[in-house]
N, C-alpha and C positions, 0 to 999 in steps of 0.2 A: 144832578137833580133827580136822577132815578126815573125819568119818564121815557117812554118809548119814542115819542115824537113831540114836536112843537108846532103850533100854527104859525103860518107865515102870511103876512098881508102883502098885497101889491104885485104878486107875480102870476096871478090867475090869467091865463091866456098868453103868457110869455113862452119863450123857447125853452126855459128851464125845465118845463114839464116834459119836453120831448127829448132832451139831451142828458137828463140826470135822473136816474132811477130812484134816488133818495127822496124825491118829491112825489107826493100823491095828492089826489083830490078826493075828499070825503065829504059827506053831508055834515054841516055844523050841527051838533046835537041840540042846539037851542033854537036856531033860526031855520034850520034845514036848507040853508043856502050852501052852495059849493064853498068849500074851505080847503086851501092848500096846506098840507102839513109836510114837514121834513123830518126824516129819521134822525134821532138824537145821536150825537157823536159819543162814542164810548172808547176812548183811547186805551190801549194796553198799558202804556207807560207815559207819564208826564214827568219831565225834568224841569225843576224850578230852582231859582236862586233867591235866597232871602237875606235880610240884613242880619238878623240874630236868631239863634236857636238855643234852646235850653236843654238841660240834662234829661228832661221828661220827653223830649222829642218834638216839642212845639216849635213853630217857626213864625217869624214876622215877615210879611211881604208888603210891598207898597199898596196902600189902600186904593190908589187910582187904577190898578191893573185889573184885568179880567181873570187872573190866574186862579182865584178862588173857585170859579165855575169849572175850570179845567181840572182842578184838583178833585173836586167832588164827583166829576164824571169819570175820572180815570180809575182803572183797576189797580194800578201800582203808581206810587209817587216817590220819586227819588229827589230829595231836596239837598242843596248845598247852601252854606251860609257864610257870610263875612265874619261874624263874631259868634263865639260860643260863650254863653253866660250861665252862671251857676243857679241863680234864682228863677222862679217861675215867671214866664212872660205874660203880659196882659195886653189887650188892645190899646193902641195909642192913636192920637189924632191922625197921623200920617201913615200908620202901619196897621195892617190887619193881622190878627192872630189866626193862624191855621193850627188847630189842635192836633196833637200827636196821632190821634185815631185815624187821621187822613194821610199820614206820612208813613211810607214803608221803610225808607232809609234816610237818615240825616247825616250829612258829612260836613265837617268844618273845612271850608275851602276859600280862604281869603282870595280876593280878586277873581272869584269864580265867574263873573260876567265878562271879564276881559276877553277880547279887546274892545267890546262895547262898553258903554258907561253903566254905572250903578249909582243912581241919584243919592246924594248924601255921602258917598264914599269916594268915587273917582269918576272922571270924565272919560270920553272915548279916546282910544289910542289911534289918532288919525293916521299916523305914519304906518302903523301895522295894518289898519283897515285898507289903506291904499295898496299895500303889498298884497293883501288877501284878494282884493278886487282885480288887480293886475294879473295875479297868478291864475285866477279862475278862468281867464280868457284862453289859456293854452294848456292842453292836456299834460305836456311834459313839465311845464312850470308848476302846474297844480300838483302833480305827483311829487315834485321837489319840495313844494310848500308843505304838503302833508307830512312828508318824511321829516323835515326840519322843525316844523312848528306844531305838529300834533303827535306823531308816532314816537319821536324821541323824548317827548315830554311825559309820556305815560309811564 
């Protein structure tokens, strides 16, 4: 959104102000009452997976997600997509168009959200997610998981 901070209601007097330096109290410019603000997030890189991308670098993402905000806040956006299409994309009822101007790199990567689900394309891989969760409990098992399921795939 390009703003340095956003107002936050409901935490004045809470512990957040003591434990998090990103929250500040300033005078409301209209009422002059105390107003809590939080520093805006500005990610260096946002990774996103979309349904379709076109040759112009535009991408469609689920309309119900908050990814559009993250994309606009990020300095760099790397997007993967299930399908590459020739023609220009347009907004659709269930899909939001993210214009190429916001995308740094676009890569055709079918099943790019695997092992989680991607609505309209595939469901979660429950067996693999169970392996992931079990492996994460033990450092040696986790190292083995990464070697077999991540590093060898790159």
